[in-house]
PLY file of the C-alpha trace (Angstrom):
ply
format ascii 1.0
element vertex 357
property float x
property float y
property float z
element edge 356
property int vertex1
property int vertex2
end_header
-32.71 -67.39 -1.35
-30.86 -64.08 -1.56
-34.02 -62.17 -0.72
-34.64 -64.38 2.33
-31.09 -63.79 3.58
-31.51 -60.06 3.15
-34.83 -60.20 4.99
-33.25 -62.16 7.81
-30.37 -59.69 7.97
-32.79 -56.73 8.13
-34.83 -58.40 10.85
-31.70 -59.17 12.92
-30.55 -55.55 12.52
-33.93 -54.25 13.66
-34.18 -56.66 16.57
-30.48 -56.47 17.60
-31.01 -53.87 20.31
-33.68 -56.10 21.93
-31.47 -59.14 21.54
-28.48 -57.35 23.08
-30.62 -56.25 26.03
-31.72 -59.86 26.56
-28.08 -60.95 26.62
-27.11 -58.28 29.08
-26.35 -59.65 32.56
-29.04 -58.60 35.09
-27.97 -56.49 38.10
-29.80 -57.44 41.31
-30.52 -54.46 43.56
-33.01 -54.14 46.42
-34.81 -50.86 45.77
-37.69 -49.23 47.64
-39.58 -46.50 45.85
-42.04 -44.19 47.60
-44.51 -42.35 45.39
-47.72 -41.08 46.98
-48.74 -38.97 43.96
-50.31 -41.62 41.73
-53.91 -40.48 40.88
-53.78 -42.01 37.39
-52.51 -45.26 35.93
-49.70 -43.60 33.99
-47.57 -43.71 37.19
-45.93 -40.51 35.82
-44.15 -39.42 38.99
-42.00 -42.54 39.10
-42.26 -43.65 35.46
-38.98 -42.02 34.53
-37.08 -43.96 37.21
-38.65 -47.34 36.33
-37.81 -46.82 32.60
-34.13 -46.58 33.60
-34.32 -49.61 35.90
-35.80 -51.58 32.96
-33.24 -50.31 30.49
-30.34 -51.03 32.86
-31.79 -54.44 33.57
-31.98 -53.94 37.32
-33.71 -56.99 38.84
-35.68 -57.22 42.11
-35.55 -60.02 44.68
-37.94 -62.00 42.46
-35.21 -62.08 39.78
-37.36 -60.01 37.47
-37.55 -56.34 36.33
-39.32 -53.90 38.64
-43.07 -53.58 38.12
-44.11 -49.96 37.78
-47.63 -50.74 39.06
-46.69 -52.74 42.13
-43.15 -52.25 43.17
-43.61 -49.00 45.04
-45.17 -47.70 48.25
-47.92 -45.13 47.91
-51.33 -44.91 46.26
-53.11 -47.53 44.12
-54.82 -45.72 41.19
-56.92 -48.75 40.31
-58.52 -49.32 43.70
-58.18 -45.62 44.52
-56.82 -46.30 47.97
-53.38 -46.34 49.62
-51.14 -49.37 49.64
-50.06 -50.43 53.09
-47.53 -47.92 54.53
-43.84 -48.52 54.39
-43.02 -51.11 57.07
-39.94 -52.85 55.65
-36.86 -53.87 57.70
-34.43 -53.71 54.74
-31.64 -53.06 54.37
-32.13 -51.65 50.87
-29.48 -50.85 48.33
-31.44 -47.79 47.27
-34.41 -45.92 48.68
-35.95 -43.41 46.31
-38.55 -40.84 47.47
-40.13 -39.84 44.19
-43.09 -37.72 45.44
-45.15 -37.40 48.60
-47.43 -34.54 47.52
-50.33 -37.01 47.38
-53.68 -37.37 45.67
-56.43 -34.69 45.69
-60.02 -34.94 44.60
-59.43 -32.79 41.53
-56.69 -35.17 40.35
-59.17 -37.96 39.96
-61.18 -36.13 37.31
-60.80 -37.01 33.65
-59.75 -33.41 32.94
-58.30 -31.84 36.10
-58.55 -27.97 36.04
-55.46 -27.32 38.17
-57.47 -25.95 41.11
-56.54 -26.86 44.66
-59.01 -29.42 46.06
-59.71 -31.79 48.92
-56.69 -33.72 50.16
-57.32 -37.51 49.92
-53.90 -38.94 50.68
-50.31 -37.94 50.87
-47.56 -36.31 52.85
-44.91 -38.00 54.96
-45.48 -38.66 58.61
-42.76 -39.02 61.22
-43.49 -42.67 62.00
-43.18 -43.73 58.35
-40.01 -41.60 57.82
-38.36 -43.19 60.85
-39.21 -46.62 59.46
-37.62 -45.60 56.15
-34.43 -44.46 57.90
-34.32 -47.65 59.96
-34.40 -49.74 56.78
-30.97 -48.28 55.75
-27.57 -49.60 56.55
-24.14 -48.09 55.96
-24.21 -49.03 52.27
-27.78 -47.85 51.53
-28.16 -44.88 49.22
-31.09 -42.49 49.89
-32.44 -40.29 47.12
-35.25 -37.81 47.55
-36.58 -35.24 45.07
-39.20 -32.53 44.97
-41.85 -32.93 46.42
-40.68 -35.09 49.30
-41.12 -32.84 52.31
-43.11 -29.80 51.18
-46.95 -29.50 51.42
-48.79 -31.46 52.92
-46.01 -32.84 55.19
-46.07 -31.26 58.62
-43.25 -29.01 59.78
-41.94 -31.37 62.42
-41.46 -34.24 60.00
-40.11 -31.82 57.37
-37.37 -30.66 59.75
-36.31 -34.25 60.53
-36.25 -35.12 56.77
-34.21 -31.99 55.97
-31.66 -33.02 58.59
-31.44 -36.63 57.31
-31.17 -35.45 53.75
-28.61 -32.74 54.58
-30.63 -29.90 53.02
-32.63 -26.91 54.23
-35.72 -25.75 52.30
-36.28 -22.01 51.92
-40.03 -22.46 51.59
-39.89 -21.42 47.90
-40.76 -23.48 44.81
-40.75 -22.36 41.22
-41.31 -23.26 37.65
-40.57 -22.03 34.10
-43.63 -21.61 31.92
-43.31 -21.26 28.16
-46.52 -19.23 28.05
-47.77 -17.27 31.10
-51.05 -16.74 29.33
-51.89 -20.39 28.74
-54.24 -22.80 30.45
-51.16 -24.55 31.95
-50.96 -21.79 34.60
-52.71 -23.02 37.82
-55.76 -20.90 38.60
-54.70 -20.64 42.26
-51.35 -19.10 41.15
-53.21 -16.38 39.18
-55.62 -15.80 42.06
-52.83 -15.43 44.64
-50.89 -13.07 42.41
-53.91 -10.85 41.80
-54.80 -10.74 45.54
-51.22 -9.98 46.51
-50.45 -7.29 43.96
-54.01 -5.89 43.53
-53.82 -6.04 39.77
-54.80 -8.41 36.98
-52.58 -11.19 35.74
-51.74 -9.87 32.28
-48.41 -11.61 31.54
-47.65 -12.90 28.05
-44.78 -14.99 26.75
-42.53 -17.15 28.85
-41.59 -16.56 32.41
-40.80 -18.05 35.81
-43.25 -18.21 38.74
-42.11 -18.57 42.35
-44.49 -19.65 45.11
-43.70 -19.59 48.85
-45.12 -21.90 51.46
-47.11 -18.84 52.70
-48.67 -18.42 49.23
-46.54 -15.41 48.43
-46.01 -15.15 44.66
-43.20 -13.67 42.55
-43.41 -13.70 38.75
-40.55 -12.97 36.30
-42.19 -12.19 32.96
-42.52 -9.69 30.22
-39.41 -10.82 28.43
-39.90 -11.27 24.72
-37.63 -14.34 24.56
-36.82 -15.57 28.02
-34.06 -18.24 28.09
-35.04 -21.58 29.52
-33.98 -22.50 33.12
-30.64 -24.24 32.67
-29.54 -27.35 34.67
-25.82 -27.42 34.83
-23.13 -29.27 36.72
-20.83 -27.49 39.11
-17.10 -28.18 39.12
-17.65 -30.80 41.84
-20.45 -32.41 39.77
-18.38 -32.47 36.59
-15.69 -34.45 38.43
-18.23 -36.96 39.69
-20.39 -37.45 36.58
-18.60 -37.86 33.25
-21.62 -38.28 31.04
-24.22 -35.97 32.58
-24.92 -32.97 30.25
-26.34 -29.52 30.86
-29.91 -29.18 29.65
-33.10 -27.11 29.78
-35.20 -27.84 32.83
-38.95 -27.26 32.28
-40.65 -28.46 35.48
-41.18 -27.56 39.15
-38.11 -27.02 41.36
-37.68 -26.13 45.00
-35.05 -23.75 46.46
-32.88 -25.45 49.03
-29.56 -24.96 50.75
-26.93 -27.62 51.56
-26.18 -28.40 55.17
-22.65 -28.84 56.47
-20.75 -31.67 54.72
-23.01 -31.73 51.61
-21.83 -30.80 48.22
-23.76 -28.93 45.44
-23.09 -31.02 42.31
-25.49 -29.17 40.00
-27.36 -25.92 40.00
-29.98 -23.96 38.05
-29.08 -20.87 35.97
-32.12 -18.63 35.51
-30.45 -16.20 33.07
-31.65 -13.20 35.09
-31.47 -9.59 34.13
-30.19 -7.10 36.74
-33.75 -5.93 37.33
-34.93 -9.48 37.96
-32.03 -10.13 40.35
-33.20 -7.11 42.34
-36.76 -8.38 42.20
-35.75 -11.71 43.70
-33.51 -10.01 46.29
-36.40 -7.95 47.48
-38.37 -11.12 48.03
-35.40 -12.82 49.70
-35.18 -15.42 46.94
-31.61 -16.44 46.01
-30.58 -15.85 42.40
-28.50 -19.03 42.32
-29.51 -22.28 43.98
-28.78 -26.05 43.89
-30.22 -28.69 41.63
-28.37 -31.66 43.13
-27.09 -31.87 46.70
-24.93 -34.89 47.61
-23.57 -35.98 50.98
-20.96 -38.64 50.07
-20.33 -39.97 53.54
-24.02 -40.35 54.44
-24.90 -41.54 50.88
-27.78 -39.10 50.42
-28.81 -37.19 47.30
-31.46 -34.47 47.04
-32.77 -33.60 43.55
-34.40 -30.20 43.70
-36.88 -30.93 40.93
-39.42 -33.36 39.51
-36.77 -35.55 37.94
-38.46 -38.96 37.84
-41.64 -37.43 36.41
-41.77 -38.51 32.78
-44.55 -39.78 30.43
-44.68 -43.33 29.13
-41.85 -44.17 26.76
-41.21 -47.23 24.63
-37.99 -49.21 23.94
-36.99 -49.60 27.59
-35.74 -53.12 26.83
-33.66 -52.09 23.91
-29.90 -51.72 24.30
-28.70 -48.29 23.27
-32.18 -46.65 23.15
-31.14 -43.80 25.56
-28.61 -42.61 23.04
-31.22 -42.56 20.30
-33.61 -40.55 22.42
-30.72 -38.27 23.51
-30.09 -37.38 19.85
-33.75 -36.53 19.11
-34.69 -34.88 22.44
-36.55 -31.64 22.36
-36.84 -28.79 24.90
-39.40 -30.68 26.95
-37.48 -33.96 27.11
-33.82 -33.06 26.89
-33.37 -32.82 30.67
-34.55 -36.41 31.09
-32.39 -37.89 28.31
-29.31 -35.70 28.61
-29.10 -35.19 32.38
-31.32 -37.46 34.50
-30.83 -40.73 32.66
-27.02 -40.57 32.66
-27.14 -39.31 36.29
-29.14 -42.28 37.48
-27.11 -44.76 35.41
-23.99 -43.44 37.13
-25.52 -43.70 40.65
-26.94 -47.18 40.00
-23.54 -48.33 38.71
-21.89 -46.98 41.84
-24.39 -48.77 44.05
-23.96 -52.06 42.16
-20.22 -51.87 42.23
-20.15 -51.21 45.99
-22.54 -54.07 46.61
-20.31 -56.45 44.62
-17.19 -55.60 46.65
0 1
1 2
2 3
3 4
4 5
5 6
6 7
7 8
8 9
9 10
10 11
11 12
12 13
13 14
14 15
15 16
16 17
17 18
18 19
19 20
20 21
21 22
22 23
23 24
24 25
25 26
26 27
27 28
28 29
29 30
30 31
31 32
32 33
33 34
34 35
35 36
36 37
37 38
38 39
39 40
40 41
41 42
42 43
43 44
44 45
45 46
46 47
47 48
48 49
49 50
50 51
51 52
52 53
53 54
54 55
55 56
56 57
57 58
58 59
59 60
60 61
61 62
62 63
63 64
64 65
65 66
66 67
67 68
68 69
69 70
70 71
71 72
72 73
73 74
74 75
75 76
76 77
77 78
78 79
79 80
80 81
81 82
82 83
83 84
84 85
85 86
86 87
87 88
88 89
89 90
90 91
91 92
92 93
93 94
94 95
95 96
96 97
97 98
98 99
99 100
100 101
101 102
102 103
103 104
104 105
105 106
106 107
107 108
108 109
109 110
110 111
111 112
112 113
113 114
114 115
115 116
116 117
117 118
118 119
119 120
120 121
121 122
122 123
123 124
124 125
125 126
126 127
127 128
128 129
129 130
130 131
131 132
132 133
133 134
134 135
135 136
136 137
137 138
138 139
139 140
140 141
141 142
142 143
143 144
144 145
145 146
146 147
147 148
148 149
149 150
150 151
151 152
152 153
153 154
154 155
155 156
156 157
157 158
158 159
159 160
160 161
161 162
162 163
163 164
164 165
165 166
166 167
167 168
168 169
169 170
170 171
171 172
172 173
173 174
174 175
175 176
176 177
177 178
178 179
179 180
180 181
181 182
182 183
183 184
184 185
185 186
186 187
187 188
188 189
189 190
190 191
191 192
192 193
193 194
194 195
195 196
196 197
197 198
198 199
199 200
200 201
201 202
202 203
203 204
204 205
205 206
206 207
207 208
208 209
209 210
210 211
211 212
212 213
213 214
214 215
215 216
216 217
217 218
218 219
219 220
220 221
221 222
222 223
223 224
224 225
225 226
226 227
227 228
228 229
229 230
230 231
231 232
232 233
233 234
234 235
235 236
236 237
237 238
238 239
239 240
240 241
241 242
242 243
243 244
244 245
245 246
246 247
247 248
248 249
249 250
250 251
251 252
252 253
253 254
254 255
255 256
256 257
257 258
258 259
259 260
260 261
261 262
262 263
263 264
264 265
265 266
266 267
267 268
268 269
269 270
270 271
271 272
272 273
273 274
274 275
275 276
276 277
277 278
278 279
279 280
280 281
281 282
282 283
283 284
284 285
285 286
286 287
287 288
288 289
289 290
290 291
291 292
292 293
293 294
294 295
295 296
296 297
297 298
298 299
299 300
300 301
301 302
302 303
303 304
304 305
305 306
306 307
307 308
308 309
309 310
310 311
311 312
312 313
313 314
314 315
315 316
316 317
317 318
318 319
319 320
320 321
321 322
322 323
323 324
324 325
325 326
326 327
327 328
328 329
329 330
330 331
331 332
332 333
333 334
334 335
335 336
336 337
337 338
338 339
339 340
340 341
341 342
342 343
343 344
344 345
345 346
346 347
347 348
348 349
349 350
350 351
351 352
352 353
353 354
354 355
355 356
């Protein structure tokens, strides 16, 4: 009998996070997610967001958790064709633009080689964007992240989106690479560099590559131990978010500026040497730039990075699992667990509380 009781106690202990999640009161929110970059069934570009929606027990209008494979507007990786375009009247509590870069022929291969290829689907057009804006009311929160208005979106639509999101894109994007001599470096990046500088790509070790809309390339390399790109809250951000931590950021970012009325709540620190600062200055690239831009009155956020991009992760329906992953996060995952998850939990709580008023 004693062994049975011990076994039951152990099982309850193991299952308690799932039981506690089941007992948690669901929060109903009407959320529209736009992700046009879904070439594979891992739904990676919006997977990180949906994990949080699951973990926070955010329910849709069907009184169920959001379905990562159906509750978004974009591309269907199973049928390999677009879903019907956004044509909803709303109003939504939250509209989240995860990615509009789209799907290219190379993406559909079992082992994509990173080369640029034929554009199949993607980009935002003005008609669809206007429909998205018309589905908002005064309480609707709008979040967009990289890449929402860069290639292949046309310049007219991009300008309207920038105005509505209270940001201005400089045309530059960038990324930290742990090894500039690895297969992770896109072939087109190497080719553009060699054509521009008339010399071979011979970088080794970690570095940061910048790419302009015009295909101009700037590379910061040749440091024996380059520090990671650091995501960090500003003073304004620290006042707003109590549980968002600084972290290493390892993915693509774009360089934007806030428009009037918008506040920079987080920024990137590249840990630049004086020589590198001069190198960026010569290319008219700012040495300090925003990670999060927030316009409180207009309820817009712009995340200057690939924040919702995250691989499949278990234990979404376990209470307290974010803290467990936070403790054991590595360089690749710490931004998601230490910065993005608490950031989105805070924003979702704000939205739910305002809706309940």
